[in-house]
N, C-alpha and C positions, 0 to 999 in steps of 0.2 A: 503494499499499499504506500510505498515511498513516494509515488508520483501524485498522490492525493494531498489535500491540504493538511496542515498541522492539527487542527481541531478535529477534522474528519477522521484522521488516523487514530486519535486518542479515543473518540467516542465509540468507535466501532472495533477497537482492538479486542476487547473481551469477547464480543459476540462472534467475531470471525474465527476465534479459537475454539468455537463450539463448546461452551461451558455446559454443565450438567442441566438436563431438563429444559433446554432452550432458553435458560436465564440470560438476561442482557448483560448482567455483570457476573464476574466469577464469584461463586458463593464463597462464604467464609467457612474454611475447613479448620476446625478446632483440634482435631486429633493430633496427638504428638507422636504416635507410633502407627506403623503400617504393616499389615500382615500379608504374607505370601503363601500360596498353596504349596509351592515347591521351593525348598531351601536354596536350590541352585539359583533361582531368580533373585532371591534376597542377597546372596553372595555376589551376584553380578552387579546389583546396585551399589553395594558396598565398594566393589573394586572398580566401579566406573565404566564397566563394559556394556551396561544397560542402563537406559533411563528409568527413573522411579524415585520413590521416597522411602527412606529408611528410618529417620528419626528427625523430628521437626526443629531441632536446634540449628541444622544446617540447610533444611529445604522444607517447604510447605507449598502446596498448589496455589493458595491464595497469593502468597508472596511471589511465587514464580510468574503469576500473571502480571503483577505489578513490575516485576523485573523486565518482562517482555515489553511492556508499555514504555518504560523509561528508555530501554535500548532503542526503540522505534523513534522516540523523541530526539534522542542524541545521535541517531544514525550510526550507532556503534555496532560492535561485534557481540556484546554480551554485557549483562549488568549483575551486580550482586547487592542486595538490600540488607541493611543493618537496622538495629533498634533506634539509632540516632545518627545525625550527621557526624558527630564526633567519633562514634563507634566506627563509622565508615572510614574516616580518615585514619584512625588508629589501626583498624584491621588492614588497611592497604599498607601502611608504612611498616608495621611490625611483622607482617608476613613476607615482605619482599626485601627488607634491609637486615644486614647483619652488623654485628659489632665491628667497628672500624670503617664502616661506610660513612658517607658524607652527604649532606643535603644542602642545597642552596635554596633559600627561601626569601619571599618578599618580607621586608621589615614591617609592613603595614598590615600584618595579619590580625584576623579575629582573635580576641583575647585567649579564648580556650585553645585555639590551634597553637598559639605561641606557647601556652603552658604545656601542651602535649610535646612540642619539640624540645622544650627544656627538660621534661621528664625522660625523653629518649636520650639526651645527652648523658644522663646519669647511667645509662647502660651501654654507652660507648657509641652511639650514633650521633655525631655532632652536626650542627647546623650553622651555616653562615648566613646572616641576615643582610639583605642589600635592598637599596631602592630599586625595585623592579620596573620602575617607569622608564628605565633605559637598559637596553640589552647589554651595554658595555659594562655595567655594574655586575651583571650576572656572570658574564664571561670572565671578568677579572677575579671572581670568586671561586671559579671551578678549580678542582684538584684531581689528581689521578684517581683518587678514591671516591670521587663524586658519582653517586648513582642516580640521584633524583633531584629535579628542580620542581619547587612547589610555589604556585602563585595563585592569587584570586583575580577574578575578572575586574571587579570594582571593590576596592578596600572599604571595610567597615571599621570606623565611621566617617573617615575623612574623604573617602570617594576617590583615592588615587586609582588610575587605571594603568595596569601593567602593560609593558611593551609586548603584547602576547604573540604577535605573528613573528617578530624577529627573534624572540626567545625560542619559539617553536622551531625555526630554521637552525638556530644554534644547537639545540638539543638533538635535532635530526641529524645534523653534521657530526656531532660528537657521540652519538648513539647513547644518549642519556634519557632515562625515563622522565617524562614531562607531565606533571599532574596540575590540572587546573581546577580550583574550586569555582564551580559555576553557579553557586547558590544565588549570589546577588543579581544575576542576569536571567538565569533559567534557560533551558534549551529553546525557549520560544524567542528570546532576544539574542542568543549567541550559541554557536556550535563550537565547542573546543576542537572538535575534529578538524575544522576548517583551517586551524592554525597549527596543525601537526601534533596536537596533545596526544599523549599515551592514554591518560585517564581524564574523565570528567567526573567530579565529585559533586553531589548535590545534598544539601540538607532538605529532605523532602517535607520536613515540617514547616518550611517557609512557603515560598510562592507556589510550588507544585501542588502540595496539599492545599494551601491557601486560606484555610479557615481556623487556624490556630487550635485544632481539636485532635491532632495525632502526631506523635513523634516518629521520625524515621530518617534514614540516610541511604545513599546508594552511590556505588562506584561503577562507572561504565568504562569498559575497555574499548577504545575507538577502533581497534583492529590494525593500527598503523605501525606498532612496535614489533620488531623482530625478537621474540623471546628466545630463539635458539642461540642468540648471542649474549643473553643475560646470565651471568654466572650464578645467581642466587636461586634459580628455579631448581628444585630438588628432582633428582632422577625419577622418584616414584610418581611424580606428576607429569612426567613426559611419557605418558601411556602409549603403548605401541599403536601406530597408525593414527593417532589423534592429531588434530590440527593444532599447530603450536600456538595459534592465536587464543586457544582455550587455557593454556598452561598457567598463566598468571592468575586468572579468576579462579581456577581449580585450587591452586595453592592458597589463594586468599580465602576461599570458602572453607578449606580444611584448617588452615593455621590461624587465619584472622577472625573467622566467624565461629567455627566449631569449637576450637580451643579456648577462645576468649568468652564465647557465649553471649555476644551482642546481637541476639536474635530478634528480628522484627516479629510482633505479634500479628497473627492473621487478621484480627479486628482492626488494627492500625493499617495494615496493608490495603484492606477494603476501603476504609475511610479516605486514605490518601489517593487511591485509585480513582474514586468517584470524584473527589475534589479536583483532581488533575484535569478533568474534562473541560473545565471553564478557565484553564490557565491563560490562554491567549486573550479571552475576553477581559478577564481581571487585569492582566498586565497592561493591556491597552489603556483601560480606564485609569488605573493607578498611575502609569507613566505620564499621561496627560495631566492629571491632577498635580503630580510632583512638579512637572514643568511650570505650571501656573503659580503654585506656591513658591517655588525657588525664585521666580521672577519677582512675585510680590515681596518676598522677604529681602532680596537683594536691593530693592529700591526703598525700603522702609528705613527711616532715619534712626530707629532704635536697634537696628541690626548692623553689626560691624563687618561680618563676613558670612558668606554662604558658600558651601561646598556642594556642587551638584554638576555631574559631567555634562548635563545639557545646556549649561550657561556658557556663553562665549568666553567669559572671564576664567573659566576653569582651565588649569594648566594642561590638562589632556583632553580638552574639548574636541580637538581635531581627531585625535586618535580614537575617541569614543564614537565619533560619527563613522569612522572607517570600519570599526569592529562590530558595533551593536545595532540591531534593528531600532532600539530606542535606548535612551541613557538610563533606564532603571527608575525604581520608585523610592530609593533611599537618598536622603539629603541630610546634611548637618549644617548648623550655623552657630555663630557666636553672637550673643547680645552685646549692645553697646555698653560703654561705661555708665554706671549708675543704675543699670536695670538688674534687679535681683532675679536670677534664673528660677529659684524655687517659687517665688511669688508669681512670676509669669506663668510657670507650668501649672500652678495651683488655680489660675484663673481660667484655664482652658476648660471648655464645656464639652467639646466633641472629641478632640484628640485625647487618647487614653495613656496615661502614664504606665508603661509596660515595657519589659525587657525583650519582648519578641519582635519579630519583623515578618513581613510577607502576609499579614493578615488582611482581611477585608476592611478592617477598621484602621484608622490612622493611629499609630502608636508612636510615643515620644518618651525620651528618657535623657537625663543628664549624665553624660558619658563618664567623666572623671570621678563621679561620686558613686557609680554603680558598676557597670560591666567592665570598666578598666581600672577600677579602684585598687585591686590586688597588685597591679603592675608597678605602682608607685610613681611619684612625680617625674623621676628622671627618664624612665622608659616611656612614659606618656609624652614627655617633651620631644623624645627621639622620633615619635610617631606622629608628631604634629597635633596632638590632642590637647587643646587648651583647657584650663580649669572650667571655663564657662561653656564648653562646647555641648551643644544639644543635638542629639540625633533623632531623626524622624523617619519612620516607614510609612509612606502615604498610602491610604486605602482608597476605596472606591466610592466614598461619599460623594454627594453633589459638590462640585468644586466651589460654588458660590458660598455654600454653608461653611466650608473649611476656611476660605479666605476671611469670611466674616468673624469666625471664631478666633483666628490668629489676630485679626485687627483689633477686636475688643480686648484681647488679653494683653496686647502691646500698648494699648491707649493709655 
């Protein structure tokens, strides 16, 4: 169905897979164990020579249907779902990297991802953090032991845009795994495959699910990397006659999902799958709202700075126009001198003070006091996070109502 439209493919994905009893959505399968009449069939599933389900910690029919849907969105070779976006990142990194390996990462990472990489340093997997808005910084940080480059499409919360295409060309030339966190754009606004990424990682809890009612994460292998040349694939997962494009995801399923147990629940998979059907509609609406709010805030006398890739004043505005269908729904801003951030936030009537993003509702939060508090002032300063920075994930409300709400709170 790749020649049909984005939303058409999502809506009809389950149905064309012929789910049980003619259901339009893949039903929720809650069983954690699966029985076989012949033990040979069960052994074949365990050994990977036959398709099927053995134990729900590593595979479930409802979750598999969601994986198929995400793979189609990302135009990839295969996907693997986890309980959360962080579990997906951790599963990918811990299953493919060994002690002594090296990562080059954007320094403008989501706070929990930054924390994860610091944890990996404690077990011998070091990371060099660089300003990924320029490929030259990434190249300068590469070492002989560098196995992976990790960036986000749009950084949270200051919205820096990584030099995605040129980093992809560099990684392709050096035969380095290239992982892109696509959460802030989603497969609707951007396809990491288009810039030679090895993996696209999505927190499904955000825009793909879209309703703030289920946790989930996913890693998609784009099918572009030659895993026969990657030294960390274990021989047991290079099964006889198998497609090498499946090796990394198989190792990730066994080592990153099964062994660590970050399994997505079938109820969450169903909720996220249904929510994904309106991804394009929601993103178009939210991106339009974000653009109007960013312009309103940039011209308001009580706002000193606005970070939004859709504004011509943004340092990577041109790059964002090249890469993305639209510049996203996340923006951040700094209030002018004399404006109390907490008093302003408490005056808002529609925007909700919440740490999530990618919801239908507009969500807003003071960054330094909450999600980046643990980093401390020195690291926040390195990331360009001012003490008065406020992050906003723009929802699908009527834009006039949002502008009126921000106007009265700033008055």
